[in-house]
C-alpha positions in Angstrom: -7.6 -12.6 -29.5 -4.8 -10.1 -30.6 -2.7 -12.8 -32.2 -5.2 -13.3 -35.1 -6.0 -9.6 -35.4 -5.5 -8.5 -39.0 -5.5 -12.0 -40.4 -7.8 -12.8 -43.3 -10.6 -15.3 -42.5 -8.7 -18.3 -44.0 -5.6 -17.6 -41.9 -7.7 -17.1 -38.8 -9.5 -20.5 -39.3 -6.1 -22.2 -39.8 -4.7 -20.7 -36.6 -7.8 -21.6 -34.6 -7.6 -25.2 -35.8 -4.1 -25.4 -34.3 -4.9 -24.1 -30.9 -5.4 -26.4 -27.9 -7.2 -25.4 -24.7 -5.2 -25.6 -21.5 -6.8 -25.4 -18.0 -4.7 -24.3 -15.0 -5.8 -24.3 -11.4 -4.7 -21.5 -9.2 -1.1 -22.2 -8.0 -0.2 -24.5 -10.9 2.9 -23.8 -12.9 2.7 -23.4 -16.7 6.4 -23.6 -17.2 9.5 -22.9 -15.2 12.6 -20.8 -15.8 15.1 -22.8 -17.8 12.5 -25.2 -19.4 12.8 -25.7 -23.1 10.4 -23.5 -25.2 8.1 -25.8 -27.1 4.9 -23.6 -27.3 3.5 -20.2 -26.9 0.2 -19.5 -25.0 -2.6 -17.0 -25.1 -4.4 -16.2 -21.9 -8.2 -16.3 -22.3 -9.3 -16.1 -18.7 -7.7 -15.8 -15.3 -4.4 -14.3 -14.3 -0.7 -15.4 -14.4 2.3 -14.4 -12.4 5.8 -13.9 -13.9 8.8 -14.6 -11.6 12.5 -15.1 -11.9 15.1 -16.6 -9.6 17.0 -14.0 -7.5 20.7 -14.0 -6.7 20.0 -15.9 -3.5 17.7 -18.5 -5.0 14.5 -16.7 -4.0 11.6 -16.2 -6.5 11.3 -12.5 -7.4 7.9 -11.4 -8.8 8.3 -9.1 -11.9 4.9 -9.0 -13.6 1.3 -9.9 -13.6 -0.4 -11.0 -16.8 -4.2 -10.6 -17.5 -6.2 -11.4 -20.7 -5.8 -10.9 -23.5 -2.1 -11.6 -23.5 0.5 -13.8 -25.1 3.1 -15.8 -23.1 6.3 -17.5 -24.0 6.8 -16.1 -27.5 10.3 -14.7 -26.7 11.9 -18.1 -26.0 10.0 -19.7 -28.9 11.3 -17.2 -31.4 14.9 -17.1 -30.1 14.9 -20.9 -29.5 16.3 -20.4 -26.0 15.2 -21.8 -22.6 12.3 -20.1 -20.7 13.5 -16.9 -19.1 10.9 -16.9 -16.3 8.5 -19.0 -14.4 4.8 -18.6 -15.1 2.3 -19.5 -12.4 -1.5 -19.4 -12.5 -2.6 -16.9 -9.9 -6.2 -18.2 -10.1 -8.0 -20.7 -12.2 -7.1 -19.8 -15.8 -7.8 -20.9 -19.4 -5.1 -20.6 -22.0 -4.8 -21.5 -25.7 -1.6 -23.4 -26.7 0.2 -23.1 -30.0 3.0 -25.6 -30.4 6.4 -24.7 -32.0 5.7 -26.8 -35.1 2.3 -25.1 -35.7 3.8 -21.7 -35.0 6.6 -22.0 -37.5 4.2 -23.2 -40.1 1.8 -20.3 -39.6 4.6 -17.7 -39.3 6.0 -18.8 -42.7 2.6 -18.5 -44.4 1.3 -15.4 -42.5 3.9 -12.7 -41.8 1.4 -10.7 -39.7 1.7 -13.2 -36.9 5.4 -12.5 -36.6 4.8 -8.8 -36.9 2.5 -8.8 -34.0 4.9 -10.8 -31.8 7.7 -8.4 -32.7 5.6 -5.4 -31.6 4.7 -7.2 -28.4 8.3 -7.9 -27.6 9.3 -4.3 -28.2 6.5 -3.1 -25.9 7.6 -5.4 -23.2 11.2 -4.3 -23.5 10.2 -0.6 -23.1 8.1 -1.5 -20.0 11.1 -3.4 -18.5 13.5 -0.4 -19.0 11.0 1.9 -17.3 11.2 -0.4 -14.2 7.5 0.0 -13.4 6.2 -1.7 -10.3 3.9 -4.7 -10.7 0.3 -3.3 -10.9 -2.6 -4.9 -9.2 -6.2 -4.3 -10.3 -8.3 -7.2 -9.2 -11.1 -8.3 -11.6 -12.5 -11.0 -9.3 -13.0 -10.9 -5.5 -14.1 -13.6 -3.1 -15.9 -12.9 0.2 -15.4 -15.8 2.7 -16.7 -15.8 6.3 -14.2 -17.0 8.9 -16.1 -16.5 12.2 -19.6 -17.1 13.5 -22.1 -14.2 13.5 -21.3 -12.9 10.0 -24.2 -12.0 7.8 -22.2 -12.7 4.7 -24.9 -12.4 2.1 -26.2 -9.1 3.6 -22.7 -7.7 3.5 -22.1 -8.9 0.0 -25.3 -7.4 -1.3 -24.4 -4.0 0.3 -20.9 -4.3 -1.1 -22.3 -5.0 -4.6 -24.7 -2.1 -4.5 -21.9 0.3 -3.5 -19.6 -1.0 -6.1 -22.2 -0.6 -8.8 -22.4 3.0 -7.9 -18.8 3.3 -9.2 -18.8 0.7 -12.0 -22.4 0.3 -13.0 -24.2 -3.0 -13.9 -20.9 -4.5 -15.2 -20.3 -5.7 -11.7 -22.0 -8.9 -10.8 -22.2 -11.4 -7.9 -22.3 -15.2 -7.7 -23.1 -17.1 -4.5 -23.5 -20.6 -6.0 -22.7 -22.6 -9.1 -25.8 -22.9 -11.4 -27.1 -26.4 -11.8 -25.8 -28.3 -14.8 -23.0 -25.7 -15.5 -19.3 -26.2 -15.6 -16.0 -24.3 -15.4 -16.4 -23.0 -19.0 -19.6 -21.3 -17.9 -17.7 -19.5 -15.1 -15.1 -18.3 -17.5 -17.7 -16.9 -19.9 -19.4 -15.3 -16.9 -16.2 -13.5 -15.9 -15.4 -12.5 -19.5 -18.6 -10.6 -19.9 -18.3 -8.5 -16.7 -15.9 -5.9 -15.5 -15.9 -7.2 -11.9 -17.1 -10.4 -10.4 -17.7 -11.0 -6.7 -17.8 -14.6 -5.5 -19.6 -15.1 -2.2 -19.1 -18.2 0.0 -21.6 -18.9 2.7 -19.1 -21.2 4.6 -15.3 -21.0 5.2 -14.9 -24.5 3.6 -16.4 -26.7 1.0 -16.2 -27.2 -2.8 -17.9 -23.9 -3.7 -15.7 -22.0 -1.2 -12.6 -23.5 -2.8 -13.8 -22.6 -6.2 -14.5 -19.0 -5.1 -10.9 -18.6 -3.8 -9.3 -20.3 -6.8 -11.1 -17.8 -9.1 -10.3 -14.8 -7.0 -7.6 -12.2 -7.5 -8.4 -10.8 -4.1 -9.9 -12.6 -1.1 -11.7 -10.9 1.7 -12.0 -12.8 5.0 -15.1 -11.6 6.8 -15.1 -11.6 10.6 -16.8 -10.3 13.7 -13.9 -8.9 15.7 -14.7 -10.5 19.0 -15.3 -14.0 17.6 -12.6 -16.7 17.2 -11.7 -18.3 13.9 -14.1 -21.2 13.3 -12.4 -24.7 13.0 -13.6 -25.0 9.4 -11.4 -22.0 8.5 -8.2 -23.5 9.8 -7.3 -24.7 6.3 -7.2 -21.0 5.2 -4.3 -20.3 7.5 -1.9 -22.1 5.3 -3.5 -22.0 1.8 -2.7 -18.5 0.9 -1.0 -17.7 -2.4 1.8 -15.1 -2.2 0.4 -13.5 -5.4 -3.2 -13.4 -4.4 -4.1 -10.6 -2.0 -5.9 -11.4 1.2 -7.5 -8.9 3.6 -9.2 -9.4 6.9 -12.4 -7.3 7.0 -13.7 -6.7 10.5 -17.3 -5.8 10.8 -17.6 -3.2 13.6 -20.8 -1.9 15.2 -22.5 1.0 13.5 -22.0 3.3 16.5 -18.4 2.2 17.3 -16.1 5.2 18.2 -13.1 2.9 18.3 -12.6 -0.5 16.5 -13.0 -3.6 18.7 -9.8 -5.6 18.6 -9.8 -8.8 16.5 -9.8 -12.1 18.4 -6.2 -13.4 18.7 -6.9 -16.5 16.7 -7.6 -14.3 13.6 -3.9 -13.4 13.6 -3.2 -16.9 12.1 -4.8 -15.9 8.8 -2.2 -14.8 6.3 -3.5 -11.3 5.4 -2.0 -8.3 3.8 -4.2 -5.7 5.6 -6.8 -5.5 8.4 -9.7 -3.3 7.2 -12.4 -1.9 9.5 -16.0 -1.5 8.3 -18.8 -0.1 10.4 -22.2 -1.7 9.9 -24.4 0.2 7.4 -21.7 2.7 6.7 -21.6 3.6 2.9 -18.4 5.7 3.5 -16.6 2.6 5.0 -17.9 0.4 2.2 -16.7 2.9 -0.4 -13.2 2.9 1.3 -13.2 -0.9 1.3 -14.0 -0.9 -2.4 -11.2 1.6 -3.2 -8.8 -0.4 -1.1 -9.7 -3.7 -2.8 -9.8 -2.3 -6.3 -6.4 -0.5 -6.5 -8.0 3.0 -6.3 -7.3 3.8 -2.6 -5.5 7.1 -1.8 -2.4 6.5 0.3 -1.3 9.6 2.2 2.4 9.8 3.3 3.6 12.5 5.7 7.3 13.4 6.0 9.2 14.4 9.1 10.5 17.9 9.7 10.1 19.0 13.3 7.7 21.9 13.9 7.1 22.0 10.1 5.1 18.9 10.6 2.2 21.0 11.9 1.5 21.8 8.2 0.2 18.2 7.8 -2.8 19.1 9.9 -3.7 21.9 7.5 -3.1 19.7 4.5 -5.4 17.0 5.9 -8.1 19.7 6.5 -7.9 20.9 2.9 -8.2 17.4 1.6 -11.2 16.6 3.7 -13.0 19.9 2.9 -12.6 19.2 -0.8 -13.9 15.7 -0.6 -10.6 13.8 -1.2 -10.5 10.4 0.4 -7.7 9.3 2.8 -7.7 5.5 2.8 -4.3 4.6 4.1 -1.7 6.6 6.0 1.9 6.4 6.8 4.7 8.7 8.0 8.1 9.3 9.5 9.1 11.2 12.6 6.6 14.0 13.3 4.8 12.9 10.1 4.0 9.6 11.8 2.3 11.4 14.7 0.2 13.4 12.3 -0.6 10.3 10.3 -1.8 8.6 13.5 -4.3 11.3 14.2 -5.8 10.6 10.7 -5.7 6.8 11.3 -7.8 7.0 14.5 -10.2 9.4 12.7 -10.5 12.1 15.3 -11.9 15.4 14.2 -9.6 18.2 12.8 -10.4 20.5 15.7 -9.6 17.7 18.2 -6.4 16.9 16.4 -5.3 20.5 16.5 -6.1 20.8 20.1 -4.2 17.5 20.8 -1.1 18.7 19.0 -1.2 22.2 20.5 -1.3 20.8 24.0 1.4 18.2 23.2 4.0 20.4 21.5 3.2 24.1 22.2 1.6 24.6 25.6 3.8 22.0 27.4 6.8 21.1 25.1 7.8 17.4 25.8 11.5 18.0 24.9 12.5 19.9 27.9 13.1 17.2 30.6 16.8 17.4 30.2 19.2 14.9 31.8 22.8 14.1 32.1 23.6 13.4 28.5 24.9 9.8 28.8 22.6 8.5 26.1 20.6 11.6 25.1 19.9 15.2 26.1 16.4 14.5 27.1 15.0 11.7 29.4 12.1 11.0 27.1 9.7 10.4 30.0 7.5 13.4 29.0 7.4 12.2 25.4 6.4 8.7 26.5 3.7 10.0 28.8 2.3 12.4 26.2 2.1 9.8 23.5 0.3 7.3 25.7 -2.0 10.1 27.0 -3.1 11.0 23.5 -3.1 7.6 21.8 -3.7 5.3 24.7 -3.4 1.5 24.4 -4.4 1.3 20.7 -2.6 -1.1 18.5 -1.6 -0.2 15.0 -3.7 -3.1 13.6 -6.8 -1.9 15.4 -7.0 1.6 13.8 -9.8 2.8 11.5 -7.3 3.3 8.7 -4.4 1.1 7.7 -1.3 2.7 9.1 2.5 2.4 9.2 5.4 4.4 10.4 9.1 4.2 9.9 12.0 4.1 12.4 15.7 3.4 11.8 17.2 0.2 13.1 20.7 1.0 14.3 21.4 -2.7 14.9 20.8 -3.7 11.3 21.3 -0.4 9.5 17.9 -0.6 7.8 14.6 1.1 7.9 12.1 -0.6 10.3 8.4 -0.4 9.3 5.9 -0.6 12.1 2.7 -2.3 11.0 1.5 -3.8 14.3 1.9 -3.5 18.0 1.3 -0.5 20.4 0.8 2.7 18.4 2.4 5.0 21.0 5.6 3.0 21.1 5.9 2.9 17.4 5.5 6.6 17.2 8.1 7.0 20.0 10.6 5.1 17.9 9.8 7.1 14.8 10.6 10.4 16.5 13.6 9.4 18.6 16.2 11.8 17.2 19.6 10.2 18.1 21.3 12.1 20.9 18.2 14.1 21.7 15.8 11.3 22.8 16.7 7.9 24.1 16.4 5.1 21.5 13.6 2.5 21.7 14.9 -1.0 22.4 13.0 -3.8 20.8 13.8 -7.4 20.0 14.4 -6.3 16.4 17.1 -3.9 17.5 17.8 -0.4 18.6 15.3 2.0 17.0 15.7 5.7 16.4 14.1 8.4 14.3 13.0 7.1 10.9 14.3 10.2 9.1 17.7 8.7 9.3 16.7 6.1 6.7 13.6 7.3 4.9 12.0 10.6 5.7 9.3 10.3 2.9 8.2 6.6 2.8 6.2 6.9 -0.4 8.0 3.8 -1.6 6.6 1.7 1.3 3.1 3.0 0.6 3.5 2.3 -3.2 4.6 -1.3 -2.5 1.2 -2.0 -1.0 -0.2 -1.5 -4.5 -3.5 -0.1 -3.3 -3.7 3.0 -5.5 -2.0 6.4 -6.0 0.3 7.8 -3.3 0.0 11.4 -2.2 3.0 12.8 -0.3 3.3 15.9 1.9 6.9 16.9 2.2 7.6 19.5 4.9 11.4 18.9 5.1 12.2 20.0 1.5 14.7 22.8 1.0 15.9 22.8 4.5 18.1 25.8 5.2 20.7 24.6 7.6 21.3 27.7 9.7 20.5 28.5 13.2 17.5 30.7 13.9 18.3 34.4 14.3 15.9 34.6 17.2 18.1 32.1 19.2 21.0 34.6 18.9 18.8 37.4 20.1 17.7 35.4 23.2 21.2 34.8 24.5 23.8 37.1 22.8 26.0 37.3 25.8 26.2 33.5 26.2 27.1 33.1 22.5 29.9 35.7 22.8 31.1 34.1 26.0 31.4 30.7 24.3 32.9 32.2 21.2 30.1 31.2 18.9 29.2 33.1 15.8 25.7 34.7 15.6 24.6 32.0 13.1 26.0 28.9 14.8 23.5 26.0 14.6 22.0 25.0 17.9 22.7 21.5 19.2 19.3 20.1 18.4 19.6 21.2 14.8 23.0 19.7 14.6 21.8 16.4 16.0 18.8 16.3 13.6 20.8 17.2 10.5 23.6 14.8 11.4 21.1 12.0 11.8 19.2 12.7 8.6 21.8 13.9 6.1 22.6 10.4 4.9 19.0 9.7 4.0 18.6 12.6 1.6 19.3 10.4 -1.5 16.9 7.7 -0.2 14.2 10.3 0.4 14.5 11.7 -3.1 14.3 8.1 -4.5 11.3 7.4 -2.3 9.5 10.5 -3.4 9.6 9.2 -7.0 7.1 6.5 -6.0 4.4 9.1 -5.2 1.9 10.2 -7.9 2.2 13.7 -6.4 4.2 15.4 -3.6 2.9 18.6 -2.1 5.6 20.7 -0.4 4.3 23.8 1.5 6.7 26.7 1.6 8.2 26.3 5.1 11.9 27.2 4.6 11.7 30.0 7.2 10.3 27.7 9.9 12.9 26.3 12.3 12.8 22.7 13.3 11.9 23.7 16.8 9.5 26.5 15.9 6.7 25.1 18.0 5.4 28.6 18.8 4.6 29.0 15.1 1.9 26.3 15.4 -1.1 28.3 14.0 0.9 29.8 11.2 2.4 26.5 10.0 -1.0 24.8 10.1 -2.4 27.6 8.0 0.5 27.4 5.5 -0.2 23.7 5.0 -3.9 24.4 4.5 -3.5 27.3 2.1 -0.9 25.7 0.0 -2.7 22.4 -0.3 -6.0 24.2 -1.1 -4.3 26.2 -3.8 -2.9 23.0 -5.3 -6.3 21.4 -5.3 -7.9 24.5 -6.9 -5.2 24.4 -9.6 -6.2 20.9 -10.5 -2.9 19.2 -9.3 -4.8 16.7 -7.2 -7.5 15.8 -9.8 -6.1 12.3 -10.1 -7.0 11.6 -6.4 -10.7 12.4 -6.8 -13.3 9.9 -6.0 -15.0 8.7 -9.2 
């Protein structure tokens, strides 16, 4: 343990003689904020969560502690109450050093105090950087929740694929060895990089132990099957710190995921993940998503400039970069949806060309009581291309952003009809009618967050890659508009470079989100911004050129090594 690093053998023996072993089950509290500081602790095995009370009495998570780490030394040294609550995120083993023993050891061995001083300084630096809580699971549990699940077959396939990435340091356990106890499990975990716990049933003592030892739980289900009665207890036993995913096992030849049985919605899960039978690519994506190494692709809004996203996605796929989760705003949400349903690039290009170029949907003008455009063509086009799919039933985890005029906040769509969420995300106020939902009046997401990299980063699934097509917007009207109707402009007394009404509406709606967008961009590991300043927001006729710009720029960035951090390893 780091605490006795550098001590001579006599001091080390003296320290070890003072330590008491403490066992905590997952969910148990070690100490609470405000408690008196009577000991410090060293985490040997497991994981701990650090939380503080927010201004409204809520518990705010601020850190995650993994071995080897020391806990509680600040309050002990300063003789002040505990500054945070420490909770066991899974079954954990700690060593306790009481205040009396600590003071005696620190007086005799200054290196103990030196180590703690360095630890406090490192933590202070981390706090001032305001880094998000990281999540890299060391233990996973696989638990079946429906009938018809070949859990051991799946677990062995998952293990083999994971060993391709991590080698033999990954191991699996599907039963407790006879005559062994919890200490054996802790030693088992300590000697392996990753441990996969496999439960054959959704309930029972071994299943409970698997879940308590897990950083990440995967509920395994056949999509058409209901939740078995034995799994009902899992619907209310989830820890807010432990990640839970629902893994739906789809048929090998499925072109579209089968929807999950409604009863599975009762499980408290963070993501629904689709895996085709005997698909190494899907298993590799599941491994990245459950190991904190998934690539989250975020696509910004920007009108016709959004066609560049198609070229960027093509470049990423050609060079073997994974796309594991997708999200977007406005036109970026539409492009992200084409990636989430996993259609081919040629099909996606043809879809977008027909939707925006050959038959533009924004020309069914109406009496402008609510908007310039009725929106019927937009609705019909979105439903035509995306059908009755629900967001939670896409091949890739997906979200999109709209702006809630009722609450004045960004609204994140994570479930429900895909086409309707996209319709809300692209509803430029004044141009298209808003979407009315029980949550409020929803309009274009660019009003609140045009580059939702922060939302993707909050999922803590891995690095975030952003494609920003709205950067460096030159707010002037297109010269070609003046050429098309010079007489009308002169008749109305407009200067040659007067912005058109659509540009005015779009810029008026999004100008207040510029600061938020810049802040959100900071959450991305990298933001690629193709050079599109000369492309007007309604430059639909430049489709092929804009797609090619997105492709060439992203390819150049890849070849320059800018995206090396997103490579599959």
